N, CA, C and O of each residue as an XYZ file, in Angstrom:
356
protein
N      21.513     10.281     -6.797
C      22.466      9.855     -6.320
C      22.231      8.054     -6.827
O      21.546      7.170     -6.314
N      23.085      8.051     -7.972
C      22.846      6.042     -8.077
C      22.815      5.249     -7.499
O      23.665      5.222     -6.609
N      21.718      3.926     -7.605
C      22.466      2.524     -6.799
C      23.796      2.346     -6.916
O      24.421      2.451     -7.971
N      24.379      2.000     -5.546
C      25.096      1.411     -5.434
C      25.814      0.173     -6.881
O      26.990      0.286     -7.228
N      25.072     -0.671     -7.394
C      24.913     -1.625     -7.879
C      25.009     -1.064     -9.546
O      25.486     -1.877    -10.339
N      24.591      0.235    -10.070
C      24.756      0.897    -11.378
C      26.224      1.483    -10.749
O      26.288      2.337    -11.633
N      27.000      1.641    -10.249
C      28.168      2.280    -10.402
C      28.974      1.082    -10.122
O      30.143      1.348    -10.405
N      28.831     -0.361     -9.603
C      29.559     -0.976     -9.290
C      29.967     -1.926    -11.057
O      30.778     -2.710    -11.550
N      28.989     -1.298    -11.326
C      28.612     -1.954    -12.934
C      29.908     -1.382    -13.927
O      30.877     -1.919    -14.464
N      29.255      0.288    -13.841
C      30.575      0.929    -14.039
C      31.599      0.792    -14.498
O      32.097      0.878    -15.621
N      31.967      0.520    -13.340
C      33.441      0.333    -13.113
C      33.944     -0.844    -13.048
O      35.122     -0.897    -12.694
N      33.231     -2.137    -13.360
C      33.698     -3.220    -13.875
C      33.729     -3.075    -15.162
O      34.758     -3.446    -15.727
N      32.732     -2.559    -15.899
C      33.483     -2.358    -17.189
C      34.589     -1.229    -18.018
O      35.019     -1.345    -19.166
N      34.834     -0.275    -17.158
C      35.854      0.106    -17.012
C      37.094     -0.260    -17.132
O      37.966      0.112    -17.918
N      37.107     -1.477    -15.780
C      38.112     -2.263    -15.697
C      38.521     -2.715    -16.884
O      39.548     -2.428    -17.498
N      37.353     -3.688    -17.265
C      37.327     -4.548    -18.997
C      37.638     -4.056    -19.740
O      38.574     -4.540    -20.375
N      36.987     -2.593    -20.217
C      37.774     -2.044    -21.652
C      39.492     -1.719    -21.565
O      40.323     -1.874    -22.460
N      39.651     -1.325    -20.465
C      40.978     -1.052    -20.297
C      41.926     -2.481    -20.112
O      43.136     -2.481    -20.336
N      41.232     -3.585    -19.703
C      41.818     -4.871    -19.978
C      42.315     -5.416    -21.784
O      43.267     -5.701    -22.511
N      41.102     -5.294    -21.727
C      41.155     -5.510    -23.329
C      41.326     -4.935    -24.406
O      41.190     -5.477    -25.502
N      41.650     -3.744    -24.211
C      41.921     -2.408    -24.926
C      43.315     -2.674    -25.864
O      43.370     -2.036    -26.915
N      44.215     -3.401    -25.601
C      45.310     -4.086    -26.728
C      44.945     -5.416    -27.518
O      45.558     -5.837    -28.499
N      44.093     -5.868    -27.055
C      44.087     -7.175    -27.813
C      42.635     -6.424    -28.935
O      42.790     -6.545    -30.150
N      41.645     -5.877    -28.540
C      40.872     -5.247    -29.277
C      41.120     -4.509    -30.437
O      40.436     -4.607    -31.456
N      42.620     -3.365    -30.228
C      43.475     -2.813    -31.410
C      44.020     -3.673    -32.044
O      44.125     -3.339    -33.225
N      44.694     -5.280    -31.681
C      45.553     -5.848    -32.484
C      44.236     -6.753    -33.544
O      44.521     -7.135    -34.679
N      43.196     -6.919    -33.084
C      42.148     -7.458    -33.909
C      41.446     -7.029    -34.693
O      40.944     -7.729    -35.572
N      41.151     -5.247    -34.516
C      40.682     -5.109    -35.327
C      41.767     -4.121    -36.853
O      41.457     -3.798    -38.000
N      43.037     -3.962    -36.035
C      43.993     -3.809    -36.917
C      44.361     -5.016    -38.096
O      44.566     -4.873    -39.302
N      44.360     -6.273    -37.243
C      43.979     -7.480    -38.536
C      42.609     -7.667    -39.288
O      42.539     -8.121    -40.429
N      41.461     -7.248    -38.491
C      40.374     -7.223    -39.391
C      39.663     -8.341    -38.911
O      38.477     -8.381    -39.239
N      40.135     -9.334    -38.157
C      39.548    -10.473    -37.156
C      38.548    -10.266    -36.707
O      38.706    -10.066    -35.502
N      37.363    -10.178    -37.038
C      36.239     -9.188    -36.500
C      35.455    -10.567    -35.954
O      34.512    -10.400    -35.180
N      35.902    -12.172    -36.422
C      35.292    -13.637    -35.695
C      35.507    -13.225    -34.581
O      34.619    -13.016    -33.754
N      36.990    -13.010    -34.354
C      37.502    -13.550    -33.144
C      37.147    -12.094    -32.275
O      36.922    -12.337    -31.090
N      37.063    -10.776    -32.600
C      36.571     -9.727    -32.278
C      35.230     -9.795    -31.292
O      35.111     -9.480    -30.108
N      34.373    -10.272    -32.142
C      33.327    -10.874    -31.826
C      32.554    -11.756    -30.870
O      31.335    -11.900    -30.779
N      33.975    -12.567    -29.866
C      33.717    -13.076    -28.971
C      34.005    -12.525    -27.474
O      33.414    -12.892    -26.458
N      35.450    -11.182    -27.595
C      35.742    -10.971    -26.511
C      34.124    -10.633    -25.853
O      33.013    -10.956    -26.274
N      34.492     -9.946    -24.803
C      32.905     -9.980    -23.816
C      32.906     -8.603    -24.182
O      33.711     -7.689    -24.357
N      31.472     -8.858    -24.234
C      30.823     -7.311    -24.644
C      31.358     -6.057    -23.993
O      31.750     -5.034    -24.554
N      31.290     -6.367    -22.534
C      31.529     -5.272    -21.954
C      32.957     -4.841    -22.455
O      33.328     -3.694    -22.208
N      33.667     -5.586    -23.053
C      35.011     -5.257    -23.083
C      35.240     -4.160    -24.241
O      36.347     -3.818    -24.656
N      34.013     -3.673    -24.685
C      34.182     -2.439    -25.799
C      33.286     -1.004    -25.171
O      32.304     -0.793    -24.458
N      34.408     -0.143    -26.007
C      34.437      1.417    -24.956
C      33.232      1.633    -25.033
O      32.751      1.943    -23.943
N      32.319      1.595    -26.100
C      30.867      1.912    -26.855
C      30.219      1.641    -25.380
O      29.875      2.651    -24.767
N      30.073      0.713    -24.919
C      29.097      0.436    -23.671
C      29.435      0.982    -22.134
O      28.865      0.666    -21.090
N      30.310      1.707    -22.288
C      30.742      2.978    -21.347
C      30.093      3.906    -21.001
O      29.604      4.346    -22.041
N      29.568      4.865    -19.678
C      28.315      5.542    -19.863
C      29.257      6.695    -19.115
O      30.002      6.305    -18.215
N      29.236      8.179    -19.488
C      29.836      8.611    -18.584
C      28.982      9.642    -17.470
O      28.275     10.610    -17.747
N      29.360      8.995    -15.949
C      28.572      9.536    -14.961
C      29.684     10.043    -14.290
O      30.897      9.943    -14.470
N      28.843     10.724    -13.313
C      29.847     11.555    -12.111
C      31.186     10.399    -11.195
O      31.046      9.236    -10.816
N      32.099     11.089    -11.115
C      33.084     10.519    -10.304
C      32.328     10.273     -8.788
O      32.327      9.163     -8.255
N      31.814     11.236     -8.297
C      31.410     11.049     -6.877
C      29.561     10.739     -6.924
O      29.299     10.314     -5.799
N      28.744     10.772     -7.447
C      27.411     10.521     -7.256
C      27.300      9.378     -8.089
O      26.933      8.359     -7.506
N      27.596      9.260     -9.693
C      27.268      7.803    -10.345
C      26.003      9.016    -11.219
O      25.499      8.561    -12.246
N      25.699     10.011    -10.921
C      24.947     10.276    -11.990
C      24.843     10.904    -13.344
O      25.417     11.923    -13.729
N      23.919     10.037    -14.087
C      24.065     10.255    -15.644
C      24.219     11.459    -16.612
O      24.769     11.663    -17.693
N      23.435     12.200    -15.671
C      22.681     13.167    -16.830
C      23.099     14.364    -16.097
O      23.127     14.469    -14.871
N      23.531     15.560    -17.248
C      24.385     16.622    -16.526
C      25.993     16.447    -16.455
O      26.643     17.011    -15.575
N      26.533     15.706    -17.346
C      27.765     15.425    -16.880
C      28.448     16.494    -17.558
O      27.985     17.018    -18.571
N      29.612     16.855    -16.989
C      30.480     17.851    -17.482
C      32.315     17.116    -17.862
O      33.330     17.194    -17.171
N      32.155     16.637    -18.838
C      33.746     15.901    -18.879
C      34.542     17.040    -18.663
O      34.519     16.943    -17.436
N      35.113     17.874    -18.829
C      36.164     19.035    -18.472
C      36.250     18.304    -16.970
O      37.388     17.901    -16.732
N      35.130     18.014    -15.747
C      35.469     18.077    -14.633
C      35.609     16.781    -14.124
O      36.356     16.418    -13.215
N      34.505     15.840    -15.058
C      34.061     14.502    -14.493
C      33.081     14.347    -13.493
O      33.269     13.673    -12.480
N      32.088     14.923    -13.738
C      31.486     15.124    -12.577
C      30.088     16.111    -13.119
O      30.239     17.168    -13.732
N      28.818     15.561    -12.775
C      27.339     16.310    -12.602
C      27.698     17.952    -12.233
O      28.704     18.544    -11.842
N      26.449     18.296    -12.545
C      26.820     19.884    -12.572
C      26.337     20.344    -11.208
O      26.801     21.386    -10.744
N      25.526     19.709    -10.600
C      24.988     19.752     -9.326
C      26.057     19.783     -8.636
O      26.260     20.851     -8.057
N      27.106     18.656     -8.446
C      28.351     19.048     -7.345
C      29.061     19.822     -7.824
O      29.714     20.530     -7.058
N      29.219     19.994     -9.322
C      30.046     20.822     -9.635
C      29.587     22.493     -9.226
O      30.469     23.342     -9.092
N      28.504     22.747     -9.097
C      28.226     23.784     -8.559
C      28.365     24.317     -7.278
O      28.656     25.464     -6.941
N      28.004     22.879     -6.308
C      28.323     22.910     -4.899
C      29.716     22.707     -4.628
O      30.052     22.875     -3.456
N      30.554     22.398     -5.413
C      32.188     22.250     -5.006
C      32.538     23.706     -5.431
O      33.253     24.454     -4.764
N      31.935     24.032     -6.652
C      32.597     25.785     -6.687
C      32.243     26.986     -6.083
O      32.728     28.115     -6.158
N      31.218     26.482     -5.414
C      30.432     28.102     -4.437
C      31.401     27.716     -2.902
O      31.837     28.592     -2.155
N      31.551     26.493     -2.726
C      32.582     25.812     -1.897
C      34.129     26.753     -2.056
O      34.826     27.057     -1.088
N      34.416     27.077     -3.375
C      35.683     27.024     -2.795
C      36.631     25.714     -3.019
O      37.755     25.628     -2.525
N      36.088     24.803     -3.750
C      36.840     23.087     -3.734
C      37.327     23.202     -4.825
O      38.311     22.464     -4.883
N      37.106     23.958     -6.121
C      37.531     23.408     -7.565
C      38.698     25.085     -7.867
O      38.342     26.251     -8.032
N      40.315     24.375     -7.820
C      40.728     25.831     -8.080
C      41.107     25.874     -9.563
O      41.656     25.148    -10.392
N      40.364     27.462     -9.462
C      40.247     28.782    -11.001
C      39.415     28.862    -11.187
O      39.154     29.594    -12.141
N      37.845     27.946    -10.188
C      36.644     28.320    -11.066
C      35.760     29.503    -10.248
O      35.619     29.161     -9.074
N      35.188     30.674    -10.519
C      34.941     31.513    -10.028
C      33.633     31.504    -10.275
O      33.406     30.961    -11.356
N      32.167     32.079     -9.433
C      30.670     32.277     -9.537
C      30.982     33.687    -10.968
O      31.652     34.638    -10.565
N      30.504     33.758    -12.516
C      30.322     34.822    -12.974
C      29.204     35.700    -12.529
O      28.050     35.623    -12.109
N      30.366     36.807    -12.910
C      29.205     38.328    -12.311
C      29.831     39.387    -13.442
O      30.977     39.602    -13.839
N      28.660     39.884    -13.732
C      28.516     40.818    -14.556
C      27.605     42.458    -14.712
O      27.718     43.132    -15.736
């Protein structure tokens, strides 16, 4: 499980990306790269990292479910994910 400070930093970046999304798009469309450079670095969506919503784990992230493979497996076996079943053949 990730440290709370790492998860908090990620949430802060997500809020900042959302806040500056329209402004960034307008500046990019206008080609004003000098003004774009003056925006906060954390407002760039490139700086976001895919992390598990429950644990903050950065590796083994499953984009479709928004969680790490370990948590996904536990929840699927417990029947907490609708429509997900363990394969058997």
